[in-house]
N, C-alpha and C positions, 0 to 999 in steps of 0.2 A: 411525568417529571413532574413534581410539586416547588412551587416559589413560598421563597417566608420572605416577609417584611418584618424586619428587626428593629429595636431600640437598642442601643447600649448607653452605658454608665461610665463618664471616663475617670479615670482617675481624679483630675481638677473639678467633678463634679458636672461636668456638660454633659449633652445628651448628644449622639448620633443615631442615625436613623440611616438603613440601609436596606439591600437586598438581595438575597442569594438563592440559591437551589440546593449549596450544602452548608447548612449553618454552622455544625461542629468544625469543618474546613475554615472556615471563614472566620468563626471566632479566634484559630488558633492563627490564623494568618496576624487578627489585628494584634494579638496579644505579644506577637513575635514582632511587631514592628514592621509586617509586611503587608498589611490591609492598607486602608486609605490613608492618603495624606493627613487628613485631618486626626486621626486617631494615633499618628506615629508616634508623637511626642505627647500622648496623654494614656500609655499605659501604666497600671493594667486596667482594661476594660473588663464592664459584667453584662452580661444581659439582664435585661429587666423587663422584655417585652417582645413578645413574638404572635405574628399571627401567619396562618395558611393560607395561601391561593393555589388555587388551581393552573393560572399560567403566567408568565411574566408581564404581561401586559397588564394583568389584573394589580399585579404587587406593586410594580412602578406607577399605580396610580394613586394606590393606598399610599406609597410614598413620598408622593409629591403634597397627598393630601394632610400627611403629619407632619413635614416641612415644614407646612403654609400654617401650622399650629402659634398661640404664642404659648410661650416657655410654661406659663402656668397649667394650658390646658394637656401639654405634653407629661407634665409631672402627675397630675391628676391621672392621666391614662395609665402610665407606669407604675406609681405608688411611690413615686419620691424617688431622689439621686444626691447622693451625699458625696461629698470629697472626701478619699482617705487618706 
């Protein structure tokens, strides 16, 4: 099973980072308002970045690294995010 660390651009221009082992299902959940509490009021969300990892542990470590970055570095990583 492979894991994905991903970043979403929310409708309000904010970024959300998470991990999953089923990206398509997780994106659908976020956009249906059933994903993370943070994204529920910020739909629609758009996938702007993804990294594949061989283990959940590796994906979690990368998620924590990304969450620790300043917003400017996150935007550089994903190539920008604009409110819709």
